[in-house]
Phi, psi and omega in degrees: 000124182259142179281171185298324180296319178297318178298317181297316181299316180297313180294325177296320179297318179294317181299335181265017168101001179277148180284164177297321178299315181297315181295320179298318178294321182291320189260340185079010179267139182294152177298324180299318181295315179298318180297322179293325178292326176298327181280340181232054183286348182302334180291347179283342182269131182276185188264002181300126181297147177275130180296342182266352186258357182286174179300327174239096182301141179225163178285163175304150183297317184264093186295321182294316179295322180294315181300319178295313181293326175301315179298318178296316181297317180296329179276297189236024184256159180210136175246128182235140178274131174252180178289153179080012176081006178273141177245150173250134173257124180236132175243119179279124182233128179294141176297346179295335186240077182297328178295323178296320179300317181295316182292321176302311179298320179295322178293320179295319179296322182296327182277322176231075187296339180271356181253127183297135176258128183243165175231116181257121184281142172221176184294114177081359182206172173232141175262107175284122194226142172214147180258140176193146173287348193252007178301319177296331175295319185278333179230077184293356176287348177299140179187181180287144177085180181281154185299323184285354180257006178219163180290135176243102183230130179286142172285164185304315182294328176290318180297324177297320177295315180297322177296324182278329184234055186297318181295324178295322179293318177298318180297321177297319179294316179295319180292340178266298185244024181230180178197163170248125183234168173242113177266165178216155175211183177240145178230151179269112182236117182055041177081359180241137180275121183239151178285136181232125180251145178210140182278155173204161178249145177233147169225131185229130178204153180268351179270121177294329178294316181290323174302316179297322175296321180293308183294324176298320178293321176299318177301321183297321184263006175080028178265124178279141184215167173209156176283133178258198181294153176259145182222119177054042178085349179273148179255135179254131176248129184247136170241112189229343181294141189304314182294324181288318178298322179297320176297316180295323178295326179291317190256342181238295180076172179290161174294157183212000000 
């Protein structure tokens, strides 16, 4: 008899593209058992009520965690339907930033505390993953196809959370599809050309709607930004003015 955690780990490996044979060899679990769990994934979802499914829908209790997780989802997240109506939420996190992985997992637990959060390793990254029937309720931006090929519009209750926890939303977006870098140039000082370094933030996404959500959030908190160069259809947003970078450093900071 395998516990729920063992079942989740095995199904997560299959969901990330490994064959039943491969997962069976890694875990020692028979292919028949794994296949039966695929047919009955509903048991993976716990009984905690969904705040959006009640007679009177309400927002998630932890607004800060939700705003941050929403930013991560819009950048590097994916919701997939499994059998039995269960969905998996996966956030791709680079191994370069272990602190980000921890915060992502903590935010996911805060939104669905009764659902186990797992980390599935892949080359150079980890997929922070949790199963629930209610991820589409909590992230109604889920749909068929890639995000940049469909409309991404926040519902009123989501916008209210973003308005109240704007910095958490910005931090989630930067932690997914953004970065803090140090650029340099040269200046002529007292007749000598000297190197001058300055920090700046970038956010890159191929969805014009997600770009609009990001820049709208920056406008709300008074951060100045400008469009930078475009690459392969993606749009780059730059924050370089000293006062705006200082604000970003207080509330966002570099990945860690």
